[in-house]
matplotlib code that plots the C-alpha trace (Angstrom):
import matplotlib.pyplot as plt

x = [-2.0, 0.3, 3.7, 5.4, 4.0, 7.0, 5.9, 2.9, 1.7, -1.2, -1.5, -2.7, -4.0, -4.3, -4.9, -1.6, -3.6, -1.8, -3.5, -4.4, -1.6, -1.8, 0.2, 0.9, 2.4, 3.3, 3.6, 6.1, 6.2, 9.8, 11.6, 14.2, 17.7, 20.8, 20.6, 17.9, 15.4, 14.9, 12.6, 12.1, 10.6, 9.9, 8.5, 8.0, 5.9, 2.3, 1.0, 2.9, 3.8, 4.4, 5.6, 6.5, 6.7, 8.1, 7.6, 9.3, 8.0, 10.8, 11.0, 14.5, 16.2, 19.6, 22.7, 24.5, 27.6, 30.2, 29.3, 26.5, 27.6, 27.1, 25.1, 21.3, 20.1, 16.9, 18.0, 16.0, 16.3, 14.4, 14.4, 13.0, 12.1, 10.4, 11.3, 10.3, 12.3, 10.2, 10.3, 11.6, 10.4, 11.4, 9.7, 9.0, 5.3, 6.1, 4.0, 5.5, 8.4, 9.7, 10.4, 13.9, 14.2, 12.4, 16.2, 18.9, 21.2, 18.4, 19.7, 19.3, 21.7, 21.4, 24.0, 23.4, 25.0, 24.9, 25.4, 24.7, 28.1, 30.0, 28.2, 28.9, 27.2, 24.6, 22.7, 22.1, 19.1, 17.6, 14.3, 14.3, 10.7, 9.3, 5.9, 4.1, 1.2, 3.1, 5.0, 8.6, 10.6, 14.0, 14.9, 13.4, 15.2, 14.8, 15.0, 16.1, 14.7, 15.9, 18.1, 18.3, 19.5, 20.4, 19.9, 21.0, 18.9, 20.6, 18.7, 21.8, 22.0, 25.2, 27.2, 30.1, 29.7, 29.0, 26.0, 23.6, 22.6, 19.4, 18.3, 20.2, 17.3, 14.3, 12.5, 11.0, 8.4, 8.0, 7.2, 9.7, 7.8, 8.8, 7.0, 7.8, 5.4, 4.5, 6.1, 9.1, 8.6, 11.0, 9.8, 9.4, 6.0, 2.9, 1.3, -2.1, -4.4, -5.7, -4.8, -8.0, -8.4, -11.5, -10.7, -7.8, -5.0, -2.7, 0.9, 3.8, 6.8, 8.4, 9.5, 9.6, 8.2, 8.1, 7.5, 9.7, 8.1, 4.3, 1.9, 0.1, -2.8, -5.1, -8.0, -11.7, -13.5, -15.5, -17.4, -17.8, -18.2, -17.0, -16.9, -14.0, -12.6, -13.1, -13.9, -12.9, -11.1, -7.5, -5.8, -2.2, -1.0, -0.6, -3.4, -3.1, -1.1, -1.2, -3.4, -5.5, -8.9, -12.4, -15.5, -18.8, -20.0, -16.6, -12.8, -11.0, -7.4, -7.8, -9.0, -11.1, -13.3, -15.3, -17.7, -15.7, -15.1, -17.5, -19.1, -16.9, -19.2, -18.5, -16.4, -15.1, -11.8, -10.2, -6.5, -5.3, -2.2, -0.9, 1.6, 2.6, 2.4, 4.1, 1.7, 0.1, -3.1, -5.4, -6.2, -8.6, -8.9, -6.7, -9.4, -8.3, -10.3, -8.8, -8.1, -4.3, -2.6, 1.3, 4.3, 7.3, 5.4, 6.1, 2.5, 1.0, -1.1, -4.6, -4.5, -4.5, -8.0, -6.8, -7.3, -10.8, -11.5, -9.2, -9.5, -12.4, -10.7, -8.4, -5.4, -4.1, -1.2, 0.8, 3.9, 6.0, 7.5, 10.3, 8.1, 11.4, 12.7, 9.9, 11.9, 9.9, 10.9, 8.5, 6.7, 4.3, 2.4, 0.0, 1.5, 1.7, 4.6, 4.2, 6.0, 3.5, 0.6, 1.3, 0.1, 1.1, 2.7, 5.9, 8.3, 9.7, 12.0, 13.8, 13.1, 11.2, 8.3, 5.4, 3.0, 0.3, 1.4, -2.3, -4.6, -6.1, -5.7, -6.0, -7.9, -6.6, -7.3, -6.7, -3.5, -2.1, -1.1, 1.7, 0.0, -0.6, -3.1, -6.7, -8.2, -11.7, -14.1, -14.0, -12.9, -15.4, -15.2, -17.9, -16.7, -13.6, -11.5, -8.9, -5.6, -2.3, 0.2, 2.4, 3.0, 3.5, 2.2, 2.7, 1.5, 3.8, 1.2, -2.7, -4.5, -7.2, -10.2, -13.2, -15.4, -19.2, -20.5, -22.8, -24.1, -24.0, -23.3, -22.4, -21.6, -18.4, -16.9, -17.2, -18.7, -18.3, -17.0, -13.6, -12.4, -8.6, -7.1, -6.0, -7.9, -7.6, -5.3, -6.2, -9.4, -11.8, -14.6, -18.4, -21.4, -24.8, -25.7, -22.0, -18.7, -15.6, -12.4, -12.7, -12.8, -15.6, -18.5, -20.3, -23.5, -21.9, -21.5, -24.3, -25.6, -23.8, -26.3, -25.7, -24.0, -23.6, -19.7, -18.0, -14.1, -12.3, -9.2, -7.5, -4.8, -4.5, -4.2, -1.6, -3.8, -5.9, -8.6, -11.2, -13.0, -15.6, -16.4, -14.0, -16.5, -15.3, -16.7, -14.8, -13.4, -9.6, -7.1, -3.4, -0.6, 1.7, 0.6, 0.7, -2.8, -5.1, -7.3, -10.8, -10.4, -10.1, -13.4, -12.1, -12.1, -15.4, -16.8, -14.7, -15.8, -18.7, -17.8, -16.4, -13.0, -12.6, -9.0, -6.9, -3.6, -1.0, 0.0, 2.7, 1.2, 4.7, 5.2, 1.7, 3.7, 1.6, 3.4, 0.9, -2.0, -3.7, -6.2, -8.8, -7.5, -7.1, -4.0, -5.3, -2.9, -4.5, -7.5, -6.6, -8.1, -6.7, -5.5, -2.4, 0.1, 1.1, 3.6, 5.7, 4.7, 3.6, 0.0, -1.8, -4.0, -6.5, -4.7, -8.2, -10.2, -13.1, -13.0, -13.0, -16.2, -14.9, -16.6, -16.7, -13.3, -12.7]
y = [-20.5, -20.2, -18.6, -21.2, -23.5, -24.6, -26.1, -25.8, -24.9, -24.2, -23.1, -19.6, -18.9, -15.7, -14.1, -11.9, -8.8, -9.9, -12.8, -15.5, -16.5, -19.0, -17.9, -20.7, -20.0, -22.1, -20.4, -21.8, -20.5, -21.0, -19.2, -16.9, -19.2, -20.3, -21.5, -23.8, -21.1, -20.2, -18.8, -19.5, -17.0, -18.4, -16.6, -18.1, -16.9, -15.6, -19.1, -21.0, -19.1, -20.1, -18.3, -20.0, -17.9, -19.0, -15.9, -16.5, -15.1, -13.9, -13.7, -12.4, -11.3, -10.0, -8.7, -5.8, -6.8, -5.1, -6.3, -8.7, -12.2, -15.0, -17.0, -15.6, -15.2, -15.8, -16.8, -15.8, -17.2, -14.8, -16.7, -14.8, -17.3, -15.1, -12.9, -9.4, -7.6, -8.2, -6.2, -7.8, -6.6, -7.9, -6.4, -7.0, -7.2, -6.2, -7.7, -6.3, -4.2, -2.8, 0.9, 0.9, -0.9, 1.5, 2.7, 3.1, 0.6, -2.0, -3.0, -5.3, -6.1, -7.8, -9.9, -11.0, -13.1, -14.1, -18.0, -19.1, -19.3, -16.3, -13.3, -9.8, -7.3, -5.4, -3.2, -2.2, -0.3, 0.0, -0.2, 3.7, 4.2, 1.3, 1.2, -1.6, -3.5, -2.0, -3.1, -2.0, -2.3, -3.8, -4.5, -3.2, -4.1, -4.9, -8.5, -8.5, -11.7, -15.1, -13.9, -15.5, -13.6, -15.1, -13.1, -13.5, -11.4, -10.9, -9.0, -7.5, -4.8, -2.1, -1.8, -0.3, 2.7, 1.5, 3.0, 0.3, -1.7, 0.3, -2.2, -5.2, -8.1, -6.1, -7.9, -7.6, -10.0, -10.0, -11.5, -11.5, -11.6, -11.5, -10.2, -10.8, -7.9, -9.1, -5.9, -3.4, 0.5, 2.8, 4.3, 7.8, 5.9, 4.4, 1.6, 2.0, -0.6, 1.3, 4.7, 5.9, 8.1, 10.0, 10.9, 13.8, 11.7, 9.5, 7.8, 8.2, 5.7, 6.1, 3.1, 0.9, -2.5, -4.8, -7.9, -9.8, -8.0, -8.6, -6.8, -7.8, -5.5, -5.4, -3.4, -2.5, 0.3, 2.6, 4.4, 2.0, 3.9, 4.2, 1.7, -1.0, 2.0, 5.3, 6.9, 3.9, 3.1, 2.5, 0.7, 0.6, 1.2, 3.8, 5.3, 3.5, 0.8, -2.1, -1.5, -3.2, -1.2, -1.4, 0.1, -0.2, -3.7, -5.2, -5.6, -3.8, -3.4, -0.3, -1.7, -4.1, -5.3, -8.6, -9.7, -12.6, -14.7, -12.6, -8.8, -6.4, -4.9, -1.5, -2.0, -5.6, -6.0, -7.8, -9.1, -9.1, -9.9, -8.6, -10.3, -13.2, -15.4, -13.0, -12.8, -9.6, -11.9, -10.3, -12.5, -11.5, -14.1, -16.3, -16.4, -15.8, -12.9, -13.6, -10.2, -9.1, -6.5, -6.6, -4.2, -1.5, 1.3, 3.3, 2.4, 4.8, 3.8, 5.2, 7.4, 11.4, 13.2, 14.3, 10.4, 8.7, 11.4, 9.7, 6.7, 5.9, 3.3, 2.1, 0.3, -2.3, -3.2, -3.4, -5.0, -5.9, -8.8, -10.4, -13.6, -15.7, -15.9, -14.4, -11.5, -8.3, -5.7, -3.1, -3.4, -0.6, -0.4, 2.5, 4.4, 7.9, 10.2, 10.6, 14.2, 15.6, 13.2, 13.0, 9.7, 7.8, 4.4, 2.9, 1.1, -1.5, -3.1, 0.5, 2.4, 5.2, 6.8, 8.1, 10.7, 12.5, 13.6, 15.4, 17.1, 17.3, 14.7, 10.6, 9.2, 6.2, 3.3, 2.5, 2.2, -1.6, -3.1, -5.7, -9.0, -9.7, -6.8, -6.5, -3.0, -2.5, 0.7, 2.0, 1.5, 2.3, 3.2, 2.5, 4.4, 2.2, 1.7, 4.7, 4.6, 6.1, 6.5, 8.6, 10.9, 14.8, 17.4, 21.3, 24.3, 23.4, 20.2, 20.2, 17.1, 15.6, 13.2, 11.6, 10.3, 9.9, 9.7, 6.9, 8.6, 12.3, 13.5, 15.7, 19.6, 22.0, 21.9, 18.5, 14.4, 15.4, 12.7, 13.6, 12.4, 13.1, 15.3, 15.4, 16.5, 20.1, 20.5, 21.0, 18.7, 17.9, 16.9, 16.7, 17.4, 16.8, 19.8, 21.6, 21.1, 21.4, 22.3, 21.2, 24.6, 26.2, 24.9, 26.5, 25.2, 26.8, 25.5, 23.4, 21.2, 17.8, 14.5, 11.3, 8.9, 11.5, 11.2, 14.2, 15.4, 17.8, 20.0, 21.3, 24.0, 24.0, 27.9, 27.5, 29.3, 26.0, 26.4, 24.1, 23.2, 20.8, 19.9, 22.4, 25.4, 27.5, 26.8, 29.8, 28.2, 28.0, 26.0, 25.8, 24.2, 21.1, 18.1, 14.0, 13.4, 10.3, 8.9, 8.5, 9.3, 6.9, 6.4, 8.5, 11.4, 12.9, 9.5, 8.2, 8.1, 6.6, 7.3, 5.7, 6.5, 6.3, 8.2, 10.1, 12.0, 14.2, 16.7, 19.4, 22.6, 24.3, 21.1, 19.3, 16.1, 13.5, 12.9, 9.5, 8.1, 6.1, 3.8, 1.1, -2.4, -5.9, -8.4, -11.6, -13.5, -12.7, -10.3, -7.5, -4.3, -0.8, 1.8, 1.1, 3.6, 3.5, 6.1, 4.6, 0.8, 0.7, -1.0, 0.5, -1.5, -0.7, 0.8, 1.1, -1.9, -3.8, -4.7, -2.1, -2.8, -2.8, -2.0, -4.5, -5.5, -3.1]
z = [21.5, 24.7, 24.4, 25.5, 22.8, 20.1, 16.8, 16.6, 12.8, 10.8, 7.0, 6.0, 2.6, 0.9, -2.6, -4.1, -6.0, -9.3, -11.0, -9.2, -7.0, -4.0, -0.7, 1.7, 5.0, 7.6, 11.1, 13.5, 17.0, 18.8, 21.4, 19.9, 19.8, 17.8, 14.2, 14.0, 13.1, 9.4, 7.1, 3.1, 0.6, -3.0, -5.5, -9.3, -12.1, -12.0, -12.8, -10.5, -7.2, -4.0, -0.9, 1.9, 5.4, 9.0, 11.2, 14.5, 17.9, 19.8, 23.5, 24.5, 27.9, 26.3, 27.7, 26.8, 24.4, 22.3, 18.7, 17.7, 17.7, 15.6, 18.0, 18.1, 14.7, 12.4, 8.7, 6.1, 2.3, -0.4, -3.7, -6.4, -9.4, -11.7, -14.8, -13.2, -10.1, -6.4, -3.4, -0.1, 3.6, 6.6, 9.5, 13.5, 14.5, 18.0, 20.6, 23.8, 24.2, 27.7, 27.7, 28.1, 25.1, 23.2, 22.3, 20.1, 22.4, 21.5, 17.9, 15.0, 12.3, 9.1, 7.0, 4.0, 1.6, -2.2, -2.2, 1.6, 2.8, 2.8, 5.0, 5.4, 7.7, 5.5, 7.7, 11.4, 13.2, 16.1, 18.0, 19.0, 17.1, 18.0, 19.4, 21.1, 18.3, 15.7, 13.3, 12.7, 9.0, 9.4, 5.6, 2.2, -0.8, -4.7, -5.6, -9.2, -11.6, -10.9, -7.9, -4.2, -1.5, 2.1, 5.4, 8.8, 11.4, 14.9, 17.9, 20.6, 23.0, 21.9, 25.2, 23.3, 25.0, 28.7, 30.7, 29.1, 32.5, 32.9, 30.1, 31.1, 31.7, 29.9, 27.6, 24.3, 22.3, 18.8, 15.2, 12.8, 9.5, 5.7, 2.8, -1.1, -3.1, -6.6, -7.5, -6.8, -6.6, -4.9, -1.8, -2.8, -5.1, -3.8, -5.9, -6.8, -7.9, -11.7, -13.4, -15.0, -18.2, -18.9, -22.8, -21.9, -19.9, -21.9, -21.1, -23.5, -23.0, -26.0, -26.1, -29.6, -30.1, -32.7, -34.0, -31.7, -28.9, -27.6, -25.6, -22.3, -20.7, -18.0, -18.7, -17.8, -20.1, -18.3, -21.0, -24.6, -27.6, -31.5, -34.2, -35.0, -37.4, -35.4, -32.5, -29.9, -26.8, -27.6, -24.7, -26.1, -29.8, -32.2, -34.4, -38.1, -36.7, -34.3, -31.2, -28.9, -29.0, -27.8, -29.3, -28.4, -29.4, -30.4, -30.0, -32.3, -33.9, -35.5, -39.0, -38.0, -35.5, -33.9, -31.6, -30.8, -28.6, -26.8, -26.7, -24.3, -21.1, -19.5, -16.2, -16.7, -16.1, -19.5, -20.4, -23.3, -25.3, -29.3, -31.4, -29.0, -31.8, -33.9, -35.9, -34.5, -32.9, -30.4, -27.4, -24.8, -21.9, -23.5, -26.5, -30.2, -31.4, -35.2, -35.4, -36.5, -37.1, -37.1, -37.7, -35.9, -34.0, -30.5, -28.8, -26.3, -23.3, -23.7, -26.5, -26.9, -27.1, -30.5, -31.2, -31.9, -28.8, -26.3, -24.5, -21.3, -19.3, -16.4, -16.6, -14.2, -15.5, -19.5, -20.2, -23.4, -23.5, -25.7, -27.5, -27.8, -24.4, -22.4, -21.0, -19.8, -21.8, -19.5, -16.9, -16.1, -13.0, -11.7, -9.1, -7.9, -6.9, -2.7, -2.9, -4.8, -5.8, -9.4, -10.6, -13.9, -14.5, -13.4, -15.1, -12.7, -14.9, -16.2, -13.5, -15.3, -13.9, -16.7, -16.2, -18.0, -21.4, -21.9, -20.2, -16.7, -14.4, -14.3, -11.7, -9.7, -7.7, -4.0, -2.5, -3.0, 0.2, 1.1, 0.3, 4.6, 4.7, 3.2, 2.6, 3.8, 3.6, 6.7, 10.6, 13.0, 16.7, 19.1, 21.8, 23.4, 20.3, 19.2, 17.3, 18.7, 16.0, 18.3, 15.5, 16.6, 14.1, 14.0, 12.2, 9.0, 9.0, 7.8, 8.7, 6.3, 7.1, 5.7, 8.2, 9.4, 12.8, 13.6, 16.9, 17.4, 21.1, 23.5, 23.2, 21.6, 25.1, 25.7, 25.5, 21.6, 19.0, 18.3, 14.9, 15.1, 18.1, 21.8, 24.4, 25.2, 22.3, 18.1, 17.3, 14.6, 16.7, 16.1, 18.6, 18.6, 16.5, 15.7, 14.7, 17.2, 17.7, 21.5, 22.9, 21.1, 18.2, 15.0, 13.5, 9.9, 7.2, 8.2, 11.1, 11.3, 10.4, 11.5, 9.0, 6.3, 4.8, 5.2, 4.5, 7.2, 6.8, 10.1, 9.5, 5.6, 6.3, 9.0, 11.7, 12.7, 10.5, 10.3, 7.1, 6.2, 2.6, 1.4, 3.6, 6.2, 9.9, 11.6, 14.1, 14.7, 17.1, 16.1, 18.0, 18.4, 19.4, 18.9, 17.7, 18.0, 15.6, 17.7, 20.9, 24.2, 26.2, 28.9, 26.8, 26.1, 26.5, 23.3, 19.4, 17.6, 14.0, 10.8, 9.4, 5.7, 5.1, 7.7, 6.1, 7.5, 5.2, 4.7, 4.0, 2.1, -0.5, -0.2, 0.7, 2.2, 5.1, 6.7, 4.6, 7.1, 5.4, 6.9, 6.9, 8.5, 9.0, 7.2, 9.6, 12.9, 11.6, 13.7, 12.3, 12.3, 9.7, 7.5, 7.0, 3.4, 3.1, 6.3, 5.9, 9.5, 10.2, 13.6, 15.9, 18.7, 21.5, 23.4, 24.5, 22.6, 18.5, 15.9, 13.2, 9.3, 6.2, 3.3, 1.7, -1.4]

ax = plt.figure().add_subplot(projection="3d")
ax.plot(x, y, z, "-o")
ax.set_aspect("equal")
plt.show()
């Protein structure tokens, strides 16, 4: 599509993670100009949801001004017709930006209205952290149930302090995009696909339910066990009270069981409701099991190990819902806390995070990406592709990466495969028959092999030590640098490897500072690494095209 083409549309179809939700996006490409630009986002209930997206390409050559004006803006309308809160995000996909505009003087201002008529200034930010080819989030906030927000988004150069002539006439090309996520979590939490108990972990929300409330659960069982009256897997409930439970070969409510409407299977995802009719009826995948059990109780999610031997299952979603008006009373979403990695269920209705009330640690699924992105197993460079996050690290930060080498090459001092690092500075690298930090090599604890998957950390001790699969290589290299992931082709001939995960982690607090996961953008199939902590997508800074693994 040529840059000056206007009003050319095409349809983009995507699938949300939550249920089967079709998102229809219409892309119109327009020059940045006055009030004829608008985008509308609408989200409804799970079975009746449509989001209309109209991202606009902006090509602007702006003059400094004292304040933002009422002439040049894009209007955005976010409509949440559902009974649960959502997260609305606005961000620029930066196609190109002159270096002079990567400045605190190049600003955006957002006005907000609740009625579409009276707008007030809501927030202002700038492009000082902008990166070519990356995304810049300008708004992220909670959109309450049955609520509509109206926004005006302005771009402007702040000339109030004078001296901005150096950026006069410089150009910026980007696309304003928007997303309404199916749930809202505070920024200090990361949504994941599931929470898994292996028999000793459970959640105790301490929320009482009665006959006016029904439960919904989306789950799978990882180990079928027990009978309908004992030693079964309890998903939600209380011993000797109402339960959604699964025995070895049948569904259970704790005191009776059935193989109707079908026999449960291991690792199959099911959706269950209990008491939606007020009679305590258990439905599996909208089919009546014929089982009933009513009563007031304070359910746990999973069961303690002391009750029926605990639960071996994965939870994808649990909700408590008012039978009369369908108001969601509690909506539990699998998540982990970014500061310490602790996993649990986040109640997005009451904004409470529930962690393990039992022993040991929950297993977790993958991070959930915004609906515009798709996880893949790995990102592969064949020598010319690399990622440049432009994030400086020092001796207070250590690197973690999971990777494999597709072609062993070079020696410990040159022409090796650099996974993370900078030429002439700290590196996690692999030569033909040695591990390397760029200026020294070692064949301990073992010699690297092609296509084997390894996990490496560097500087977890503050001394720059390189560990492979938790074993010390004896190599050390410490220092401050701004690492790339893979290396440019003009550095040691590039990298031939696959990346499964990269993280930068604070050594003192173990807080995850960045969490790069392989993904592609659905709108244009661009491939790269998505930082789930900072919500930034990094694409290829080199040439050619990354290979990717299967969707996960």
